[in-house]
C-alpha positions as CSV (number, residue, x, y, z in Angstrom):
1,X,123.1,114.7,111.0
2,X,120.3,117.2,109.7
3,X,117.8,116.3,107.8
4,X,118.5,114.6,104.4
5,X,116.0,116.4,102.1
6,X,114.8,120.1,102.5
7,X,112.9,120.5,99.9
8,X,109.6,117.6,100.7
9,X,108.3,117.6,104.3
10,X,109.2,115.0,106.8
11,X,107.4,112.3,106.4
12,X,107.6,109.7,109.9
13,X,110.0,109.2,111.8
14,X,110.9,105.9,110.7
15,X,110.4,106.6,106.9
16,X,113.3,109.6,107.5
17,X,115.2,107.5,110.2
18,X,115.3,104.9,106.5
19,X,116.1,107.3,104.4
20,X,119.0,108.9,106.8
21,X,120.4,106.2,106.6
22,X,120.7,105.6,103.3
23,X,121.8,109.4,102.3
24,X,124.2,108.6,105.3
25,X,125.8,105.9,103.7
26,X,125.4,107.1,99.6
27,X,127.7,109.7,101.0
28,X,130.0,107.6,102.8
29,X,130.8,104.4,100.6
30,X,128.6,105.6,97.1
31,X,126.0,105.0,95.5
32,X,126.3,100.9,94.6
33,X,127.3,100.5,98.3
34,X,125.4,101.7,99.7
35,X,122.5,100.2,98.2
36,X,123.8,96.9,98.8
37,X,124.3,98.4,102.2
38,X,120.8,99.5,103.1
39,X,119.5,95.5,101.1
40,X,121.2,93.8,104.0
41,X,120.2,96.5,106.6
42,X,116.4,95.2,105.3
43,X,116.8,91.8,105.7
44,X,118.8,92.0,109.4
45,X,116.4,94.9,110.8
46,X,114.1,94.1,113.6
47,X,112.3,96.7,113.3
48,X,108.6,96.0,111.4
49,X,108.3,98.8,109.7
50,X,111.5,98.4,107.8
51,X,111.0,95.1,107.2
52,X,107.7,96.3,105.6
53,X,109.2,99.5,103.2
54,X,112.2,97.3,102.9
55,X,110.3,95.1,100.6
56,X,109.4,98.3,98.4
57,X,112.9,99.2,98.3
58,X,114.2,95.9,97.6
59,X,112.0,95.7,94.6
60,X,112.5,98.9,93.6
61,X,116.4,98.4,93.2
62,X,115.4,95.3,92.0
63,X,116.7,93.0,94.3
64,X,114.4,90.4,93.3
65,X,116.2,87.1,95.3
66,X,116.3,89.3,98.2
67,X,112.9,90.5,98.9
68,X,111.7,86.9,98.4
69,X,113.3,86.4,101.6
70,X,111.8,89.6,102.9
71,X,108.7,88.4,101.9
72,X,108.9,85.0,103.6
73,X,110.1,86.9,106.6
74,X,106.9,89.1,106.9
75,X,105.3,86.4,106.1
76,X,105.5,84.2,109.2
77,X,106.1,87.7,111.2
78,X,104.1,87.7,114.5
79,X,102.8,91.3,114.0
80,X,99.3,90.8,111.7
81,X,100.4,93.8,109.2
82,X,103.9,92.2,108.3
83,X,101.9,89.2,107.5
84,X,99.6,91.1,105.3
85,X,102.4,92.8,103.7
86,X,104.4,90.0,102.9
87,X,101.1,88.6,101.3
88,X,100.6,91.2,98.9
89,X,104.4,91.9,98.1
90,X,104.0,88.0,97.2
91,X,101.8,88.7,94.3
92,X,103.8,91.8,93.0
93,X,107.0,89.6,92.7
94,X,104.8,86.7,91.7
95,X,103.3,88.9,88.7
96,X,107.5,89.2,87.5
97,X,107.0,85.3,87.0
98,X,103.8,85.6,84.4
99,X,101.2,84.1,87.5
100,X,97.8,83.8,86.6
101,X,96.7,87.5,86.5
102,X,93.4,86.8,87.4
103,X,93.6,84.5,90.5
104,X,95.7,87.4,91.4
105,X,94.1,89.7,90.9
106,X,90.6,88.0,93.0
107,X,93.0,87.3,96.0
108,X,94.3,91.1,96.1
109,X,90.5,91.9,95.8
110,X,90.3,90.1,99.2
111,X,92.4,91.9,100.8
112,X,90.9,94.3,103.2
113,X,93.2,97.3,105.0
114,X,93.2,100.3,106.7
115,X,97.1,101.1,106.4
116,X,96.4,103.8,103.2
117,X,100.3,102.3,102.6
118,X,99.1,98.7,101.9
119,X,96.4,100.1,99.9
120,X,98.7,102.3,98.1
121,X,100.7,99.3,96.9
122,X,97.5,97.3,96.4
123,X,95.9,99.0,94.0
124,X,98.6,99.8,91.8
125,X,99.5,95.9,91.7
126,X,96.1,95.5,90.2
127,X,96.8,98.2,87.7
128,X,99.5,96.8,86.5
129,X,98.1,93.3,86.4
130,X,95.1,95.0,84.1
131,X,98.0,96.3,82.1
132,X,99.6,93.1,82.1
133,X,96.1,91.5,80.7
134,X,96.0,94.5,78.0
135,X,92.2,96.0,80.2
136,X,93.0,98.7,79.0
137,X,89.6,100.5,80.6
138,X,90.3,98.9,83.8
139,X,93.9,100.7,83.8
140,X,92.2,104.1,83.1
141,X,89.8,103.7,86.0
142,X,92.5,103.3,88.3
143,X,94.3,106.3,87.1
144,X,91.3,108.5,87.7
145,X,91.4,107.9,91.6
146,X,95.4,107.4,91.2
147,X,96.3,110.9,92.7
148,X,93.5,110.1,95.4
149,X,95.3,107.2,96.3
150,X,98.7,108.6,96.8
151,X,97.6,112.1,98.7
152,X,95.6,109.1,101.3
153,X,99.2,108.6,101.7
154,X,100.8,111.7,102.5
155,X,103.4,110.4,104.7
156,X,105.0,106.9,103.5
157,X,107.5,105.6,101.8
158,X,105.5,104.6,98.8
159,X,103.7,107.8,98.2
160,X,107.3,109.3,98.5
161,X,108.6,107.2,95.6
162,X,105.8,107.4,93.7
163,X,105.5,111.0,94.0
164,X,109.0,111.5,92.8
165,X,110.3,112.0,89.6
166,X,111.8,108.8,87.9
167,X,115.4,110.3,87.3
168,X,115.7,111.1,91.4
169,X,114.5,107.6,92.9
170,X,115.2,104.6,91.7
171,X,112.1,103.5,90.8
172,X,110.9,101.1,88.0
173,X,108.4,98.5,87.5
174,X,109.3,95.4,85.2
175,X,107.2,94.6,82.7
176,X,106.5,91.0,82.4
177,X,107.8,89.4,78.9
178,X,105.6,86.4,77.2
């Protein structure tokens, strides 16, 4: 199979494999069936990388019940990186449930990582928490360095999602209703 996204540079081999699988499934089964099949793939994969980026895929496509399952898998993973990803995504999903924004921010600020993709997820989650709390100054501060965060994340799945027009990727940020 050829490279499915000639209009963008290759990301990583694992990321491209993920996109190739999705593209192949979409061509063969249609959009919704392909998404459902990728959801199952994310939950059943033994790849530590797929288990990490699968959380972003599930969140972006509103598979929240399955996302919680994958968060639990990652939090119990033998790989410390996956455990850290699971911890961060627990805050991502907890944000939807009206948890304590201040506590979530505090916990996210305590997480130290060298993984640029995880940093990207952490920083965007913090920005959305500030937005939820109407701390617009903090949101403005975030946008001053958001492009730098995404740039440091070149070659990462999250950076690809964040850099795409919303109509070409199934990304949304559900705001919490109060």
